[in-house]
Structure formats: structure tokens, C-alpha cells
N, C-alpha and C positions, 0 to 999 in steps of 0.2 A: 757413406753418403756419396751420391753422384757428384762428380767433378763438374762444376759450372764451366770451367775452361774447355773441357772436352765437349760438353754439350754445345757450347757457343761455336766451337770449331766445326762441329757436325752441321749445325744450323747454317753456318757460313757457306759450307759446300753445297747444301741443298738450295739456298737462295741464289747463289751464283749459277748453279746448274740450270735453274728455272728462270734466270734473269728477272728476279723479283726483288723488290725493296720492302723493308719492314718499318713499321711504326709501333710504338708501345705506349700504353697508358698504365702507370704503376701508382699504387697507393701504399699499401702496407710494406712493400718491398723497397720503397723509397729510392728507386733507381738501381737497385742491385742487378736486375736483368740487363739494363742498359750498360752498366759498368762491366759486366761479364762479356757482353757483346763487343764493347769497344776495346777490350784487351786483345781481340783478334786483329792481327795486322790486316789492313785493307778493308776493314769493316765499313769505311765510308762509302764504298762502292755499292753496298746493299742495305745499309742502315740509315734511314732517313732522319728519324727523330724519336724522342721520347717525351712524354708528358708525365711529370710527377705531380699528381693531383691528390694530395693528402687530405685537404679539406673538402667539404661538400661544395663550398663556393668555387673552388678551383675546378671541381668536376663539372659544375654548371657552366662556368665562364670559359674554360679552355676546351671542353669536350662536348658541350651542349647536352649534358645529362639533364634530364627533366627534374625539376624540383618535386613534381608529383611522384615520380618514380622513387626518389630519395625518401619522401615522406611516407609513401605507401609500403615500400619494401626495405628501406634502409640502405645505407652506403654499402653494407656487406650483403649483397644479394646478387644472384645471377642476372636479374634484370638490370641492375646498375652496371655490373661488369659488361653486359652486352652493349649498353649505351656508351660506355667508356670506349670499348673497342671500335664501335661504329664511328664514334666521334674522332678517335685517333686516325682512323682511315680517312675520314672526310676532311680532316684538317692537316693532311699530309700529302706527299706525293707517292706514298707507298701503295703496294697492291695487296699487302697482307698486314694485319694488325692483331695484337694481343693485349689483353688487359688483366690486371690483378687488383682485387680489393679484399681486404680481410682484417682479421683481428690477430695481431702477432703477440699481444700480451705485454707485460704480465697481467694487465688489467683490461677492462673493456668488454669482457665476455658476459654472456647471459645464459640462461638455461636453454634458450632456443638457438643461440649462436655463441657457443663457448669459445674461449681462447683457442686459437689454432684453426678456426673456420676461415677458409679462404675460397673466394669465388673467382672463376676464370672465364674469359671469353676469347674467342678467336673468330676473325672474319676476314674474308678476302674477296678479291674480284672474281675468283674462280670457285668460291664456296660460300654458302650461307653461314650466318653467325651460329656458333656452337658454344654452349656454356656447360660448366660443371662446377660442383662444389666439392672441396676436399677438406678433410680434418687432419691436421698435423699435430704431432706431439713434440714436446721439448720446450726449451726456453725461447725467448724472443728471437735471438739470432738464428737458432736452429729452424724455427718456423719460417722465418724469412728466407733462409737458404733452401729449404724444402719447396717453398712456393716458387722461388726463382727457377729451381730445377724443373718443377712441374710445368712452368710456362714454356721453358725452352723445349722440353720433351713434347709438349702439346703442339708447338709450332712445327717441330720436326715431323711429328706424326701426320699433321695436316698437309705438309708439303709432300710426304711420301704418298699419301692418298691422292693428292692432286696429280702427281707424276703417274700413278697407276691409272687414273681416270683418263689422262691424256693418251695413254698407249692402248686403251680399250675402246 
């Protein structure tokens, strides 16, 4: 399994190099990404805040996720993930934001959205919102760790793409 500490350190270097700050919105990971990030010494220079929005009410109240989106697509959807990321960016001083919402199990899955279904979104002042859904295997803790690693990797990938676009 990918080491969250290593990914967080790599993310730190990318954010510092680009003079950007980060905000997060986490649901099924319950702050696991923020915890990995704050293990990096000096993270206060580039990490603005995290929203832990486990309930639908928290998603609506703290991030401005639409009740219509939640009713139509569900809390575990790319649409909700996108609204979470946009809300995190809007309600922070960051220039880039990421969000995670999913079903870590052991219960809560369905045939359409089985346990291990996790939706992600990333948005930044330099790039439009991007979303994806991944399906992880394992127990609750393993799914949460895989989702946290995917968020960190996704942030790094988008920062690399931003760096590439700046030089071309």
C-alpha cells in the first residue's frame, strides 16, 4: 500500500513550489487526508483547512451542497463530490481543493453503489473541476486508506499538470 506520509510530503513540495494553499472536504475518510497532511512539518504554510462533512446536513450547511443534488444523485456521487470541492474552495482561502465521499463499509452499499465505491473531485483557480469514481476492496480501514491515497495522488497529479501548463 502507498504510504500516506510519503504522498503528503510530495504534495507539500508541489504546493510550496507553486505557492498554493489547499482545502479539503472529507466524508468517508473522516479527516484521514487532513491528518496525513498535518503530519508534514510546516504544513500550516500551505494547508488552509478541512471540512469533515459526514452527514448530508453538514454537506449542505458547511459546503453549500444542494439538497437537490443529494436527493437526485445521492451523497456518494461525482456530482456531490464536485459540489463539495467547489464549496471547500469557496469557503476557504485556498487556491486548490479536493473532496471525497464514499461507502467505506462494512454496511451501506447497494448493487449500484457497493461498499468500496468512492467519489472524488478536485478544483482549483487554475483548472476546472474534475471528478472520478473508484472502487476499492478490503475492510473499512483499508478502503479509507486507499481513498486517502487516491486523494493525495490526485492532488499531486493536478499540480504536476498545472506546472506543465505554466511552462507551455
